[in-house]
TIKE-698979 format. One line per 8 residues: their letters; for each residue x, y, z of C-alpha. Coordinates in Angstrom, 2 decimals, decimal comma, padded with zeros to 5 digits, always signed. Example, Ala and Ser with C-alpha at 12.3 -4.5 7.8 and 13.67 -1.06 7.14 Angstrom:
// residues 2
as) +012,30/-004,50/+007,80 | +013,67/-001,06/+007,14
//
This chain:
// residues 291
msnmvlmf) +018,90/-057,61/-006,17 | +018,43/-061,27/-006,17 | +020,98/-063,58/-004,49 | +022,25/-065,07/-007,60 | +023,20/-061,44/-008,70 | +024,97/-060,72/-005,19 | +026,84/-064,27/-005,65 | +028,11/-063,18/-009,09
lmflvmvs) +029,35/-059,93/-007,46 | +030,95/-061,61/-004,87 | +033,06/-063,95/-007,43 | +034,09/-060,60/-009,03 | +035,13/-059,19/-005,75 | +037,20/-062,48/-005,11 | +038,84/-062,13/-008,54 | +039,77/-058,55/-007,36
wggswina) +041,37/-059,68/-004,03 | +043,03/-062,36/-005,78 | +044,73/-060,01/-007,86 | +045,38/-057,79/-004,96 | +047,96/-060,28/-003,60 | +049,95/-059,80/-006,82 | +049,73/-055,77/-006,60 | +050,86/-056,07/-003,06
kvlvryaa) +053,69/-058,11/-003,64 | +054,72/-055,84/-006,41 | +054,37/-052,68/-004,13 | +056,26/-053,79/-001,17 | +059,49/-053,44/-003,41 | +059,28/-049,62/-003,61 | +057,95/-048,47/-000,08 | +057,56/-049,20/+003,81
peqlifwr) +054,02/-050,69/+004,61 | +053,08/-047,73/+006,38 | +053,32/-045,41/+003,42 | +051,55/-048,03/+001,03 | +048,53/-048,02/+003,34 | +048,62/-044,29/+003,14 | +048,48/-044,01/-000,40 | +046,31/-047,14/-001,00
falttltl) +043,56/-045,52/+001,21 | +044,02/-041,96/+000,14 | +043,69/-043,11/-003,57 | +040,68/-045,31/-002,50 | +039,10/-042,28/-000,82 | +039,31/-039,94/-003,73 | +037,88/-042,81/-006,16 | +034,85/-043,49/-003,67
ipvmivlr) +034,17/-039,73/-004,08 | +032,39/-040,21/-007,42 | +030,90/-043,14/-006,62 | +028,90/-041,67/-003,57 | +027,97/-038,69/-005,88 | +026,85/-041,04/-008,62 | +024,76/-043,29/-006,25 | +023,49/-040,33/-004,45
esfrfrrt) +024,96/-041,51/-001,11 | +024,74/-039,12/+001,57 | +028,07/-037,79/+003,42 | +026,24/-037,21/+006,59 | +025,79/-039,94/+008,90 | +024,39/-039,96/+012,59 | +026,71/-040,02/+015,63 | +026,60/-043,99/+015,78
gffaallg) +027,46/-044,14/+012,36 | +030,59/-041,95/+013,07 | +031,80/-044,27/+015,98 | +030,76/-047,54/+013,67 | +033,22/-046,06/+010,97 | +035,87/-045,06/+013,43 | +036,04/-048,30/+015,02 | +035,86/-049,97/+011,81
avillvyn) +038,92/-047,62/+010,39 | +040,95/-048,75/+013,36 | +040,36/-052,69/+012,56 | +040,97/-051,86/+008,97 | +044,24/-049,83/+009,83 | +045,39/-053,04/+011,82 | +044,27/-055,43/+009,26 | +046,55/-053,61/+006,59
lfffmgln) +049,61/-053,40/+008,97 | +049,39/-057,18/+009,47 | +048,74/-057,69/+005,92 | +051,97/-055,60/+004,34 | +054,03/-056,90/+007,44 | +052,94/-060,80/+006,18 | +054,12/-059,74/+003,05 | +057,39/-058,47/+003,98
kglasigg) +058,41/-061,05/+006,72 | +056,13/-064,29/+006,01 | +055,93/-066,44/+003,27 | +053,06/-064,94/+000,98 | +052,05/-068,10/-000,92 | +051,76/-070,13/+002,31 | +050,28/-067,09/+004,53 | +047,91/-065,99/+001,72
vltttlip) +046,34/-069,11/+001,48 | +046,29/-069,49/+005,21 | +044,88/-066,21/+005,81 | +041,84/-066,95/+003,29 | +041,08/-070,32/+004,66 | +041,01/-069,05/+008,29 | +038,50/-065,98/+007,72 | +035,32/-068,02/+006,75
avtylink) +036,21/-070,13/+009,76 | +036,82/-067,29/+012,20 | +033,82/-065,09/+010,77 | +031,50/-067,92/+011,29 | +032,52/-068,38/+014,86 | +032,36/-064,67/+015,91 | +028,99/-064,53/+014,33 | +027,52/-067,33/+016,19
lisrgefl) +029,29/-066,08/+019,63 | +027,69/-062,69/+019,17 | +024,29/-063,48/+017,85 | +024,12/-066,73/+019,95 | +022,80/-068,55/+016,73 | +022,69/-072,26/+015,84 | +025,80/-073,88/+014,36 | +024,35/-075,36/+011,19
vkdiiglc) +025,87/-078,53/+010,24 | +025,98/-077,81/+006,53 | +028,04/-074,71/+007,09 | +030,52/-076,68/+009,50 | +030,93/-079,26/+006,68 | +031,21/-076,30/+004,35 | +033,88/-074,88/+006,18 | +035,97/-078,16/+006,32
igavgagf) +035,32/-078,85/+002,88 | +036,87/-075,53/+002,16 | +039,90/-076,16/+004,37 | +040,56/-079,27/+002,27 | +040,54/-077,23/-000,85 | +043,03/-074,88/+000,75 | +045,01/-077,65/+001,61 | +045,43/-078,86/-002,21
ilriwemd) +046,12/-075,42/-003,42 | +048,95/-075,40/-000,69 | +050,01/-079,00/-001,77 | +049,91/-079,53/+002,33 | +051,65/-083,17/+001,92 | +054,56/-081,54/+000,48 | +054,95/-078,67/+002,75 | +057,75/-077,57/+005,22
wyalfhsg) +055,84/-077,43/+008,46 | +058,35/-075,05/+010,05 | +057,78/-072,49/+007,09 | +054,13/-072,74/+007,73 | +054,40/-071,81/+011,33 | +057,45/-069,43/+010,64 | +057,40/-066,38/+012,85 | +056,45/-064,13/+009,66
nvffllaa) +053,24/-065,85/+009,18 | +051,83/-065,15/+012,45 | +050,73/-061,73/+010,77 | +048,68/-063,48/+008,38 | +046,89/-065,34/+011,11 | +046,34/-062,12/+012,98 | +045,12/-060,36/+009,71 | +042,49/-063,25/+009,42
vtwavltn) +040,96/-062,37/+012,94 | +041,13/-058,65/+012,25 | +039,18/-059,06/+008,98 | +036,60/-061,45/+010,51 | +035,79/-058,89/+013,02 | +035,44/-056,28/+010,35 | +033,15/-058,37/+008,24 | +030,89/-058,94/+011,45
lsarvkti) +030,77/-055,24/+012,11 | +029,92/-054,45/+008,45 | +027,17/-056,81/+008,37 | +025,54/-054,77/+011,49 | +025,88/-051,25/+010,57 | +023,79/-051,49/+007,52 | +020,72/-049,74/+009,63 | +022,87/-046,68/+010,37
lspigfnf) +025,09/-046,43/+007,60 | +024,98/-047,55/+003,76 | +027,67/-050,13/+002,69 | +029,15/-047,53/+000,10 | +029,33/-044,86/+002,77 | +030,79/-047,14/+005,59 | +033,27/-047,91/+003,10 | +034,07/-044,49/+002,13
ylslftti) +034,46/-043,20/+005,88 | +036,60/-046,21/+006,60 | +039,05/-045,33/+003,83 | +039,05/-041,98/+004,90 | +039,50/-042,44/+008,65 | +042,09/-044,89/+007,99 | +044,08/-042,23/+005,75 | +043,83/-039,90/+008,63
fifvymkg) +044,88/-042,58/+011,51 | +047,97/-043,76/+009,50 | +048,96/-039,86/+008,59 | +048,96/-038,96/+012,32 | +050,70/-042,47/+012,89 | +053,65/-041,50/+010,56 | +053,67/-037,82/+011,92 | +053,32/-036,87/+008,11
dvgsmasf) +055,99/-038,70/+006,81 | +054,22/-040,52/+004,15 | +057,08/-040,32/+001,73 | +057,25/-039,14/-001,97 | +056,18/-041,35/-005,06 | +057,05/-038,79/-007,58 | +060,12/-041,05/-008,52 | +058,32/-044,14/-009,03
dglfwlnl) +057,69/-045,81/-012,14 | +054,52/-046,71/-014,21 | +054,47/-050,22/-012,84 | +054,32/-048,94/-009,12 | +051,22/-046,63/-010,30 | +049,50/-049,42/-012,25 | +049,46/-051,78/-009,31 | +048,60/-048,99/-006,67
fllaafat) +045,50/-048,21/-008,90 | +044,64/-051,57/-009,22 | +045,00/-052,11/-005,46 | +043,01/-048,99/-004,53 | +040,10/-048,57/-007,29 | +039,73/-052,16/-008,05 | +040,24/-054,21/-005,00 | +039,26/-051,81/-002,36
tfgssvyf) +036,69/-049,21/-004,12 | +034,97/-051,77/-005,98 | +035,88/-054,96/-004,20 | +035,19/-053,90/-000,49 | +032,04/-051,76/-001,30 | +030,49/-054,65/-003,00 | +031,76/-057,16/-000,22 | +030,06/-054,96/+002,34
icasklgs) +026,79/-054,41/+000,58 | +026,70/-058,68/+000,13 | +027,69/-058,94/+003,65 | +024,95/-056,47/+004,84 | +022,28/-058,60/+002,46 | +023,71/-062,11/+002,72 | +025,09/-062,21/+006,09 | +028,49/-062,34/+007,16
dkassfvf) +028,69/-066,04/+007,14 | +027,78/-066,43/+003,54 | +029,97/-063,47/+002,34 | +033,15/-064,91/+004,26 | +032,66/-068,14/+002,60 | +033,57/-066,56/-000,89 | +037,07/-065,88/+000,74 | +037,80/-069,50/-000,14
lvpvsali) +037,97/-068,46/-003,72 | +040,78/-066,10/-003,45 | +043,76/-068,34/-003,40 | +042,60/-069,83/-006,64 | +042,34/-066,46/-008,29 | +045,34/-065,52/-006,93 | +047,37/-068,16/-008,17 | +045,61/-067,86/-011,61
fsmvflge) +046,96/-064,16/-011,77 | +050,42/-065,67/-010,52 | +050,43/-067,93/-013,62 | +049,58/-065,31/-015,86 | +051,25/-062,44/-014,94 | +054,38/-063,85/-013,01 | +055,04/-066,85/-015,19 | +054,53/-069,18/-012,20
kvawstft) +053,20/-072,98/-012,84 | +049,78/-074,00/-011,73 | +049,75/-077,66/-010,51 | +047,11/-079,97/-010,93 | +046,17/-079,62/-007,22 | +045,44/-076,17/-007,74 | +042,60/-076,69/-009,79 | +041,41/-079,59/-007,72
ggaialca) +041,44/-077,25/-004,75 | +039,62/-074,49/-006,62 | +036,92/-076,97/-007,53 | +036,59/-078,12/-003,78 | +036,70/-074,69/-002,66 | +033,71/-073,85/-005,13 | +031,56/-076,83/-003,53 | +032,39/-075,12/-000,28
vylinkka) +031,02/-071,92/-001,36 | +027,83/-073,60/-002,59 | +027,05/-075,75/+000,26 | +027,51/-072,70/+002,64 | +025,38/-070,59/+000,81 | +022,85/-073,25/+000,20 | +019,46/-072,71/+002,05 | +018,83/-074,77/+004,68
kat) +015,83/-077,26/+004,29 | +012,89/-076,25/+006,48 | +012,26/-078,67/+009,41
//
């Protein structure tokens, strides 16, 4: 699979993740974060089973793969707790951009510290450009700085760190577990963990309406089954740094979805920030010239 195909797939993943912010904002009106996490990953696990069968992925794994998936599930569970708690207590519009801006930078830093790799100038410039793009989307010159550092938004900062750790883990398990298999067992173990954590009290969703089920399905099947699987595949092939750079595009797609489905107005700064974010993704993914 060529890098151009991988990059196009990553673009689709960012679209699905941008939509997931809208889905999650709707879902938090219906149930507690822990219950939503259970139902999200229970449905994701079910939708991944036919994917595993069609792609002829083995349900078996070595002991090292088991521990990698187990560790990944713990990290994923913590990320989702921060994610939904941030939506409940923080400012979703600010926190969402804050999270997606931090993820590429934190992922890059963790990767270089683990691998003891060289800090490339083009990558650092790309990360800075991405931060500028996020600033335009956020209209940082009009921002209430107290709101930005409001206690609830701390959960979005913690979510960025945990996702960066998970991205680096997924890029390193490719020799012991396929990306699809990794995503399947992440979802399965996360479902089991949250079920045990809640002592089986996952609530009943029989009374919820069609809007709930539509958003839950999109969050589980599109954003997680499709989105996370493709993201882990691309992280294993492109590397964690390049894969995470696409996260700069999430706030752009999230704001466009907000405009289309929630009737929110999109300012000129949003399109400017989106264009700048695209430049950042291009620069980070551009091959360095041989010296």
